[in-house]
All heavy atoms as a GROMACS GRO file, in nm:
protein
  452
    1MET      N    1   0.550  -0.866  -0.351
    1MET     CA    2   0.677  -0.823  -0.404
    1MET      C    3   0.656  -0.698  -0.486
    1MET      O    4   0.574  -0.694  -0.575
    1MET     CB    5   0.736  -0.933  -0.494
    1MET     CG    6   0.854  -0.895  -0.572
    1MET     SD    7   0.913  -1.052  -0.639
    1MET     CE    8   0.981  -0.999  -0.790
    2LYS      N    9   0.720  -0.589  -0.451
    2LYS     CA   10   0.706  -0.465  -0.520
    2LYS      C   11   0.766  -0.480  -0.666
    2LYS      O   12   0.880  -0.529  -0.681
    2LYS     CB   13   0.773  -0.348  -0.454
    2LYS     CG   14   0.739  -0.218  -0.513
    2LYS     CD   15   0.789  -0.106  -0.428
    2LYS     CE   16   0.758   0.026  -0.498
    2LYS     NZ   17   0.797   0.140  -0.420
    3GLY      N   18   0.694  -0.439  -0.767
    3GLY     CA   19   0.744  -0.444  -0.898
    3GLY      C   20   0.669  -0.540  -0.993
    3GLY      O   21   0.686  -0.539  -1.108
    4ASP      N   22   0.591  -0.631  -0.936
    4ASP     CA   23   0.516  -0.722  -1.020
    4ASP      C   24   0.380  -0.663  -1.054
    4ASP      O   25   0.338  -0.558  -1.005
    4ASP     CB   26   0.496  -0.860  -0.951
    4ASP     CG   27   0.420  -0.859  -0.826
    4ASP    OD1   28   0.375  -0.745  -0.786
    4ASP    OD2   29   0.400  -0.963  -0.765
    5TYR      N   30   0.306  -0.729  -1.142
    5TYR     CA   31   0.171  -0.677  -1.181
    5TYR      C   32   0.077  -0.654  -1.066
    5TYR      O   33   0.001  -0.555  -1.074
    5TYR     CB   34   0.110  -0.779  -1.283
    5TYR     CG   35  -0.016  -0.732  -1.341
    5TYR    CD1   36  -0.023  -0.637  -1.440
    5TYR    CD2   37  -0.140  -0.775  -1.290
    5TYR    CE1   38  -0.146  -0.592  -1.493
    5TYR    CE2   39  -0.260  -0.731  -1.336
    5TYR     CZ   40  -0.259  -0.636  -1.443
    5TYR     OH   41  -0.376  -0.593  -1.492
    6GLY      N   42   0.085  -0.734  -0.958
    6GLY     CA   43  -0.001  -0.712  -0.846
    6GLY      C   44   0.026  -0.589  -0.768
    6GLY      O   45  -0.057  -0.551  -0.682
    7SER      N   46   0.136  -0.519  -0.793
    7SER     CA   47   0.167  -0.396  -0.719
    7SER      C   48   0.137  -0.277  -0.804
    7SER      O   49   0.169  -0.162  -0.762
    7SER     CB   50   0.313  -0.396  -0.675
    7SER     OG   51   0.399  -0.390  -0.789
    8LEU      N   52   0.067  -0.289  -0.914
    8LEU     CA   53   0.031  -0.177  -1.001
    8LEU      C   54  -0.105  -0.123  -0.965
    8LEU      O   55  -0.199  -0.203  -0.941
    8LEU     CB   56   0.032  -0.216  -1.144
    8LEU     CG   57   0.168  -0.257  -1.209
    8LEU    CD1   58   0.155  -0.301  -1.350
    8LEU    CD2   59   0.272  -0.146  -1.196
    9VAL      N   60  -0.118   0.009  -0.968
    9VAL     CA   61  -0.250   0.074  -0.956
    9VAL      C   62  -0.263   0.177  -1.066
    9VAL      O   63  -0.163   0.235  -1.116
    9VAL     CB   64  -0.270   0.139  -0.818
    9VAL    CG1   65  -0.271   0.040  -0.710
    9VAL    CG2   66  -0.164   0.248  -0.788
   10TRP      N   67  -0.384   0.206  -1.103
   10TRP     CA   68  -0.416   0.308  -1.195
   10TRP      C   69  -0.480   0.421  -1.120
   10TRP      O   70  -0.581   0.405  -1.052
   10TRP     CB   71  -0.509   0.259  -1.309
   10TRP     CG   72  -0.436   0.180  -1.412
   10TRP    CD1   73  -0.405   0.222  -1.536
   10TRP    CD2   74  -0.387   0.045  -1.397
   10TRP    NE1   75  -0.336   0.121  -1.598
   10TRP    CE2   76  -0.328   0.014  -1.518
   10TRP    CE3   77  -0.392  -0.053  -1.298
   10TRP    CZ2   78  -0.261  -0.113  -1.542
   10TRP    CZ3   79  -0.328  -0.172  -1.318
   10TRP    CH2   80  -0.271  -0.202  -1.442
   11VAL      N   81  -0.423   0.543  -1.122
   11VAL     CA   82  -0.466   0.652  -1.044
   11VAL      C   83  -0.483   0.776  -1.134
   11VAL      O   84  -0.428   0.782  -1.244
   11VAL     CB   85  -0.369   0.691  -0.933
   11VAL    CG1   86  -0.358   0.575  -0.825
   11VAL    CG2   87  -0.229   0.718  -0.983
   12ASN      N   88  -0.566   0.872  -1.090
   12ASN     CA   89  -0.587   0.997  -1.156
   12ASN      C   90  -0.535   1.111  -1.074
   12ASN      O   91  -0.548   1.110  -0.954
   12ASN     CB   92  -0.734   1.017  -1.184
   12ASN     CG   93  -0.790   0.917  -1.290
   12ASN    OD1   94  -0.743   0.806  -1.298
   12ASN    ND2   95  -0.876   0.961  -1.368
   13ASP      N   96  -0.477   1.215  -1.141
   13ASP     CA   97  -0.438   1.327  -1.066
   13ASP      C   98  -0.558   1.428  -1.063
   13ASP      O   99  -0.666   1.402  -1.117
   13ASP     CB  100  -0.312   1.396  -1.126
   13ASP     CG  101  -0.331   1.457  -1.265
   13ASP    OD1  102  -0.443   1.464  -1.311
   13ASP    OD2  103  -0.228   1.496  -1.323
   14ASP      N  104  -0.533   1.547  -1.003
   14ASP     CA  105  -0.644   1.638  -0.990
   14ASP      C  106  -0.687   1.708  -1.114
   14ASP      O  107  -0.787   1.773  -1.124
   14ASP     CB  108  -0.613   1.747  -0.877
   14ASP     CG  109  -0.484   1.827  -0.912
   14ASP    OD1  110  -0.417   1.797  -1.014
   14ASP    OD2  111  -0.454   1.910  -0.831
   15LYS      N  112  -0.608   1.683  -1.223
   15LYS     CA  113  -0.644   1.739  -1.354
   15LYS      C  114  -0.705   1.634  -1.445
   15LYS      O  115  -0.735   1.660  -1.563
   15LYS     CB  116  -0.516   1.796  -1.424
   15LYS     CG  117  -0.462   1.920  -1.346
   15LYS     CD  118  -0.342   1.972  -1.402
   15LYS     CE  119  -0.294   2.085  -1.321
   15LYS     NZ  120  -0.154   2.121  -1.336
   16GLY      N  121  -0.722   1.514  -1.396
   16GLY     CA  122  -0.783   1.405  -1.472
   16GLY      C  123  -0.693   1.316  -1.551
   16GLY      O  124  -0.742   1.221  -1.612
   17LYS      N  125  -0.559   1.339  -1.546
   17LYS     CA  126  -0.465   1.255  -1.614
   17LYS      C  127  -0.461   1.118  -1.543
   17LYS      O  128  -0.467   1.111  -1.421
   17LYS     CB  129  -0.326   1.315  -1.624
   17LYS     CG  130  -0.323   1.425  -1.714
   17LYS     CD  131  -0.180   1.477  -1.730
   17LYS     CE  132  -0.173   1.597  -1.825
   17LYS     NZ  133  -0.034   1.648  -1.832
   18GLU      N  134  -0.440   1.012  -1.621
   18GLU     CA  135  -0.437   0.874  -1.560
   18GLU      C  136  -0.291   0.824  -1.568
   18GLU      O  137  -0.220   0.844  -1.663
   18GLU     CB  138  -0.530   0.782  -1.637
   18GLU     CG  139  -0.538   0.644  -1.571
   18GLU     CD  140  -0.639   0.554  -1.645
   18GLU    OE1  141  -0.667   0.575  -1.759
   18GLU    OE2  142  -0.688   0.462  -1.573
   19TYR      N  143  -0.248   0.765  -1.449
   19TYR     CA  144  -0.119   0.710  -1.442
   19TYR      C  145  -0.123   0.567  -1.394
   19TYR      O  146  -0.218   0.523  -1.324
   19TYR     CB  147  -0.036   0.790  -1.337
   19TYR     CG  148  -0.022   0.931  -1.368
   19TYR    CD1  149  -0.115   1.029  -1.332
   19TYR    CD2  150   0.088   0.976  -1.437
   19TYR    CE1  151  -0.099   1.161  -1.361
   19TYR    CE2  152   0.104   1.110  -1.471
   19TYR     CZ  153   0.012   1.205  -1.427
   19TYR     OH  154   0.028   1.336  -1.461
   20VAL      N  155  -0.021   0.487  -1.433
   20VAL     CA  156  -0.010   0.353  -1.382
   20VAL      C  157   0.120   0.357  -1.292
   20VAL      O  158   0.221   0.411  -1.335
   20VAL     CB  159   0.002   0.244  -1.486
   20VAL    CG1  160   0.115   0.263  -1.584
   20VAL    CG2  161   0.004   0.102  -1.429
   21CYS      N  162   0.108   0.311  -1.168
   21CYS     CA  163   0.219   0.327  -1.071
   21CYS      C  164   0.245   0.196  -0.996
   21CYS      O  165   0.150   0.116  -0.973
   21CYS     CB  166   0.182   0.436  -0.967
   21CYS     SG  167   0.124   0.593  -1.038
   22THR      N  168   0.367   0.179  -0.959
   22THR     CA  169   0.406   0.072  -0.869
   22THR      C  170   0.398   0.123  -0.723
   22THR      O  171   0.460   0.225  -0.695
   22THR     CB  172   0.553   0.027  -0.898
   22THR    OG1  173   0.559  -0.013  -1.039
   22THR    CG2  174   0.591  -0.100  -0.812
   23VAL      N  175   0.321   0.051  -0.643
   23VAL     CA  176   0.301   0.108  -0.505
   23VAL      C  177   0.328   0.001  -0.402
   23VAL      O  178   0.328  -0.122  -0.430
   23VAL     CB  179   0.156   0.164  -0.490
   23VAL    CG1  180   0.130   0.280  -0.581
   23VAL    CG2  181   0.055   0.055  -0.510
   24ASN      N  182   0.332   0.044  -0.277
   24ASN     CA  183   0.340  -0.046  -0.161
   24ASN      C  184   0.203  -0.098  -0.133
   24ASN      O  185   0.103  -0.046  -0.176
   24ASN     CB  186   0.397   0.026  -0.041
   24ASN     CG  187   0.548   0.070  -0.067
   24ASN    OD1  188   0.627  -0.007  -0.121
   24ASN    ND2  189   0.576   0.193  -0.033
   25LYS      N  190   0.199  -0.204  -0.049
   25LYS     CA  191   0.071  -0.271  -0.013
   25LYS      C  192  -0.035  -0.180   0.034
   25LYS      O  193  -0.154  -0.197   0.003
   25LYS     CB  194   0.100  -0.385   0.086
   25LYS     CG  195   0.165  -0.505   0.031
   25LYS     CD  196   0.167  -0.619   0.132
   25LYS     CE  197   0.273  -0.591   0.238
   25LYS     NZ  198   0.291  -0.700   0.328
   26GLU      N  199   0.005  -0.082   0.115
   26GLU     CA  200  -0.101   0.009   0.179
   26GLU      C  201  -0.168   0.098   0.079
   26GLU      O  202  -0.272   0.155   0.110
   26GLU     CB  203  -0.039   0.086   0.293
   26GLU     CG  204   0.067   0.185   0.254
   26GLU     CD  205   0.211   0.126   0.260
   26GLU    OE1  206   0.228   0.003   0.286
   26GLU    OE2  207   0.308   0.204   0.240
   27HIS      N  208  -0.114   0.111  -0.047
   27HIS     CA  209  -0.176   0.196  -0.142
   27HIS      C  210  -0.239   0.117  -0.260
   27HIS      O  211  -0.273   0.180  -0.363
   27HIS     CB  212  -0.077   0.299  -0.196
   27HIS     CG  213  -0.050   0.410  -0.099
   27HIS    ND1  214   0.080   0.453  -0.079
   27HIS    CD2  215  -0.124   0.479  -0.022
   27HIS    CE1  216   0.076   0.549   0.010
   27HIS    NE2  217  -0.049   0.567   0.047
   28LEU      N  218  -0.259  -0.012  -0.245
   28LEU     CA  219  -0.308  -0.088  -0.366
   28LEU      C  220  -0.452  -0.051  -0.402
   28LEU      O  221  -0.490  -0.072  -0.514
   28LEU     CB  222  -0.305  -0.236  -0.329
   28LEU     CG  223  -0.163  -0.301  -0.332
   28LEU    CD1  224  -0.173  -0.447  -0.293
   28LEU    CD2  225  -0.109  -0.291  -0.474
   29ASN      N  226  -0.528   0.011  -0.313
   29ASN     CA  227  -0.662   0.052  -0.348
   29ASN      C  228  -0.678   0.201  -0.370
   29ASN      O  229  -0.786   0.255  -0.378
   29ASN     CB  230  -0.763   0.010  -0.240
   29ASN     CG  231  -0.772  -0.141  -0.238
   29ASN    OD1  232  -0.783  -0.210  -0.340
   29ASN    ND2  233  -0.766  -0.197  -0.113
   30GLU      N  234  -0.562   0.270  -0.378
   30GLU     CA  235  -0.551   0.413  -0.399
   30GLU      C  236  -0.607   0.455  -0.531
   30GLU      O  237  -0.583   0.386  -0.629
   30GLU     CB  238  -0.417   0.466  -0.372
   30GLU     CG  239  -0.405   0.617  -0.370
   30GLU     CD  240  -0.494   0.679  -0.264
   30GLU    OE1  241  -0.474   0.650  -0.149
   30GLU    OE2  242  -0.581   0.760  -0.302
   31LYS      N  243  -0.680   0.564  -0.540
   31LYS     CA  244  -0.729   0.614  -0.670
   31LYS      C  245  -0.676   0.753  -0.703
   31LYS      O  246  -0.694   0.803  -0.814
   31LYS     CB  247  -0.885   0.621  -0.670
   31LYS     CG  248  -0.947   0.485  -0.641
   31LYS     CD  249  -0.921   0.391  -0.757
   31LYS     CE  250  -0.985   0.254  -0.736
   31LYS     NZ  251  -0.933   0.150  -0.815
   32LYS      N  252  -0.609   0.822  -0.610
   32LYS     CA  253  -0.564   0.962  -0.629
   32LYS      C  254  -0.412   0.965  -0.633
   32LYS      O  255  -0.348   0.920  -0.539
   32LYS     CB  256  -0.614   1.054  -0.518
   32LYS     CG  257  -0.762   1.079  -0.529
   32LYS     CD  258  -0.802   1.184  -0.427
   32LYS     CE  259  -0.943   1.225  -0.450
   32LYS     NZ  260  -0.967   1.353  -0.382
   33PHE      N  261  -0.358   1.021  -0.738
   33PHE     CA  262  -0.216   1.039  -0.760
   33PHE      C  263  -0.154   1.113  -0.641
   33PHE      O  264  -0.047   1.084  -0.591
   33PHE     CB  265  -0.186   1.112  -0.888
   33PHE     CG  266  -0.045   1.140  -0.924
   33PHE    CD1  267   0.035   1.038  -0.972
   33PHE    CD2  268   0.008   1.263  -0.901
   33PHE    CE1  269   0.171   1.064  -1.002
   33PHE    CE2  270   0.146   1.287  -0.930
   33PHE     CZ  271   0.222   1.184  -0.982
   34GLU      N  272  -0.220   1.220  -0.595
   34GLU     CA  273  -0.163   1.305  -0.490
   34GLU      C  274  -0.143   1.233  -0.357
   34GLU      O  275  -0.069   1.282  -0.276
   34GLU     CB  276  -0.253   1.430  -0.470
   34GLU     CG  277  -0.251   1.528  -0.591
   34GLU     CD  278  -0.335   1.479  -0.710
   34GLU    OE1  279  -0.418   1.395  -0.695
   34GLU    OE2  280  -0.318   1.533  -0.821
   35ASN      N  281  -0.217   1.123  -0.336
   35ASN     CA  282  -0.206   1.051  -0.210
   35ASN      C  283  -0.089   0.951  -0.202
   35ASN      O  284  -0.064   0.888  -0.102
   35ASN     CB  285  -0.334   0.978  -0.181
   35ASN     CG  286  -0.452   1.066  -0.153
   35ASN    OD1  287  -0.432   1.189  -0.118
   35ASN    ND2  288  -0.569   1.022  -0.163
   36LEU      N  289  -0.016   0.936  -0.314
   36LEU     CA  290   0.096   0.838  -0.318
   36LEU      C  291   0.217   0.908  -0.261
   36LEU      O  292   0.228   1.030  -0.259
   36LEU     CB  293   0.122   0.800  -0.462
   36LEU     CG  294   0.012   0.731  -0.541
   36LEU    CD1  295   0.055   0.707  -0.686
   36LEU    CD2  296  -0.028   0.606  -0.469
   37SER      N  297   0.310   0.831  -0.209
   37SER     CA  298   0.435   0.887  -0.157
   37SER      C  299   0.519   0.937  -0.273
   37SER      O  300   0.494   0.904  -0.392
   37SER     CB  301   0.512   0.778  -0.081
   37SER     OG  302   0.561   0.678  -0.171
   38SER      N  303   0.622   1.015  -0.245
   38SER     CA  304   0.699   1.074  -0.348
   38SER      C  305   0.777   0.964  -0.425
   38SER      O  306   0.792   0.970  -0.549
   38SER     CB  307   0.802   1.179  -0.293
   38SER     OG  308   0.885   1.115  -0.199
   39SER      N  309   0.818   0.855  -0.363
   39SER     CA  310   0.889   0.750  -0.430
   39SER      C  311   0.792   0.673  -0.521
   39SER      O  312   0.830   0.633  -0.632
   39SER     CB  313   0.954   0.653  -0.334
   39SER     OG  314   0.863   0.592  -0.254
   40GLU      N  315   0.668   0.657  -0.476
   40GLU     CA  316   0.562   0.591  -0.559
   40GLU      C  317   0.536   0.676  -0.684
   40GLU      O  318   0.517   0.625  -0.790
   40GLU     CB  319   0.438   0.562  -0.478
   40GLU     CG  320   0.460   0.451  -0.374
   40GLU     CD  321   0.345   0.439  -0.279
   40GLU    OE1  322   0.275   0.541  -0.248
   40GLU    OE2  323   0.320   0.326  -0.230
   41ARG      N  324   0.519   0.812  -0.661
   41ARG     CA  325   0.496   0.898  -0.776
   41ARG      C  326   0.601   0.891  -0.881
   41ARG      O  327   0.577   0.902  -1.002
   41ARG     CB  328   0.475   1.042  -0.730
   41ARG     CG  329   0.344   1.067  -0.666
   41ARG     CD  330   0.319   1.211  -0.636
   41ARG     NE  331   0.285   1.220  -0.494
   41ARG     CZ  332   0.324   1.310  -0.408
   41ARG    NH1  333   0.400   1.411  -0.448
   41ARG    NH2  334   0.287   1.303  -0.285
   42LYS      N  335   0.726   0.876  -0.838
   42LYS     CA  336   0.838   0.864  -0.935
   42LYS      C  337   0.829   0.738  -1.015
   42LYS      O  338   0.882   0.730  -1.131
   42LYS     CB  339   0.974   0.866  -0.862
   42LYS     CG  340   1.006   1.002  -0.805
   42LYS     CD  341   1.134   0.998  -0.729
   42LYS     CE  342   1.158   1.130  -0.663
   42LYS     NZ  343   1.281   1.125  -0.574
   43SER      N  344   0.760   0.633  -0.968
   43SER     CA  345   0.741   0.508  -1.042
   43SER      C  346   0.629   0.516  -1.146
   43SER      O  347   0.611   0.418  -1.221
   43SER     CB  348   0.714   0.391  -0.944
   43SER     OG  349   0.580   0.396  -0.904
   44CYS      N  350   0.553   0.623  -1.146
   44CYS     CA  351   0.435   0.634  -1.232
   44CYS      C  352   0.467   0.664  -1.377
   44CYS      O  353   0.564   0.732  -1.405
   44CYS     CB  354   0.343   0.744  -1.180
   44CYS     SG  355   0.273   0.708  -1.014
   45ALA      N  356   0.382   0.615  -1.465
   45ALA     CA  357   0.396   0.643  -1.606
   45ALA      C  358   0.255   0.696  -1.649
   45ALA      O  359   0.150   0.646  -1.613
   45ALA     CB  360   0.430   0.521  -1.689
   46ASN      N  361   0.257   0.803  -1.734
   46ASN     CA  362   0.135   0.862  -1.786
   46ASN      C  363   0.073   0.761  -1.886
   46ASN      O  364   0.137   0.737  -1.984
   46ASN     CB  365   0.170   0.994  -1.844
   46ASN     CG  366   0.045   1.068  -1.896
   46ASN    OD1  367  -0.053   1.013  -1.929
   46ASN    ND2  368   0.056   1.205  -1.901
   47VAL      N  369  -0.042   0.714  -1.859
   47VAL     CA  370  -0.104   0.617  -1.949
   47VAL      C  371  -0.123   0.668  -2.084
   47VAL      O  372  -0.106   0.601  -2.188
   47VAL     CB  373  -0.240   0.568  -1.887
   47VAL    CG1  374  -0.315   0.477  -1.984
   47VAL    CG2  375  -0.214   0.495  -1.756
   48ASN      N  376  -0.152   0.801  -2.098
   48ASN     CA  377  -0.175   0.859  -2.233
   48ASN      C  378  -0.051   0.857  -2.318
   48ASN      O  379  -0.056   0.844  -2.440
   48ASN     CB  380  -0.224   1.005  -2.220
   48ASN     CG  381  -0.367   1.010  -2.156
   48ASN    OD1  382  -0.452   0.926  -2.186
   48ASN    ND2  383  -0.385   1.104  -2.070
   49GLN      N  384   0.066   0.866  -2.259
   49GLN     CA  385   0.195   0.858  -2.334
   49GLN      C  386   0.219   0.710  -2.377
   49GLN      O  387   0.278   0.691  -2.480
   49GLN     CB  388   0.305   0.909  -2.253
   49GLN     CG  389   0.302   1.057  -2.230
   49GLN     CD  390   0.415   1.112  -2.144
   49GLN    OE1  391   0.479   1.035  -2.069
   49GLN    NE2  392   0.440   1.242  -2.153
   50ILE      N  393   0.176   0.617  -2.293
   50ILE     CA  394   0.196   0.473  -2.327
   50ILE      C  395   0.110   0.436  -2.442
   50ILE      O  396   0.154   0.374  -2.541
   50ILE     CB  397   0.174   0.384  -2.209
   50ILE    CG1  398   0.267   0.416  -2.093
   50ILE    CG2  399   0.178   0.238  -2.251
   50ILE    CD1  400   0.236   0.345  -1.961
   51VAL      N  401  -0.021   0.468  -2.433
   51VAL     CA  402  -0.118   0.431  -2.530
   51VAL      C  403  -0.120   0.527  -2.647
   51VAL      O  404  -0.147   0.483  -2.764
   51VAL     CB  405  -0.262   0.427  -2.467
   51VAL    CG1  406  -0.369   0.395  -2.567
   51VAL    CG2  407  -0.262   0.322  -2.351
   52GLY      N  408  -0.092   0.651  -2.629
   52GLY     CA  409  -0.086   0.750  -2.737
   52GLY      C  410  -0.213   0.816  -2.769
   52GLY      O  411  -0.231   0.886  -2.870
   53THR      N  412  -0.314   0.805  -2.682
   53THR     CA  413  -0.445   0.871  -2.699
   53THR      C  414  -0.490   0.933  -2.570
   53THR      O  415  -0.442   0.893  -2.466
   53THR     CB  416  -0.557   0.772  -2.749
   53THR    OG1  417  -0.577   0.675  -2.648
   53THR    CG2  418  -0.513   0.705  -2.877
   54GLU      N  419  -0.582   1.026  -2.577
   54GLU     CA  420  -0.635   1.083  -2.453
   54GLU      C  421  -0.740   0.995  -2.387
   54GLU      O  422  -0.752   0.992  -2.271
   54GLU     CB  423  -0.694   1.223  -2.484
   54GLU     CG  424  -0.595   1.331  -2.511
   54GLU     CD  425  -0.506   1.356  -2.388
   54GLU    OE1  426  -0.552   1.362  -2.276
   54GLU    OE2  427  -0.382   1.373  -2.410
   55ARG      N  428  -0.814   0.925  -2.464
   55ARG     CA  429  -0.914   0.826  -2.416
   55ARG      C  430  -0.897   0.694  -2.489
   55ARG      O  431  -0.890   0.694  -2.609
   55ARG     CB  432  -1.052   0.880  -2.430
   55ARG     CG  433  -1.081   1.002  -2.356
   55ARG     CD  434  -1.144   0.964  -2.222
   55ARG     NE  435  -1.174   1.087  -2.155
   55ARG     CZ  436  -1.175   1.089  -2.019
   55ARG    NH1  437  -1.139   0.987  -1.950
   55ARG    NH2  438  -1.198   1.205  -1.961
   56TRP      N  439  -0.898   0.587  -2.422
   56TRP     CA  440  -0.891   0.455  -2.481
   56TRP      C  441  -0.993   0.374  -2.416
   56TRP      O  442  -1.056   0.292  -2.450
   56TRP     CB  443  -0.753   0.395  -2.481
   56TRP     CG  444  -0.688   0.390  -2.351
   56TRP    CD1  445  -0.642   0.496  -2.273
   56TRP    CD2  446  -0.657   0.273  -2.271
   56TRP    NE1  447  -0.580   0.448  -2.161
   56TRP    CE2  448  -0.592   0.314  -2.159
   56TRP    CE3  449  -0.679   0.137  -2.288
   56TRP    CZ2  450  -0.551   0.227  -2.056
   56TRP    CZ3  451  -0.642   0.053  -2.193
   56TRP    CH2  452  -0.573   0.097  -2.077
   0.00000   0.00000   0.00000
């Protein structure tokens, strides 16, 4: 089911920023932000904004 904890992945973009995103089954092992579909990218949240630090 899309939207539960099991559909979340943590990915990095080409600049090193980390995002948590809701993805479809075929992207559950994805590690690169750029490889996600446009709808999956819209579901992403920048982890640094959530946590409030650059590294945690």
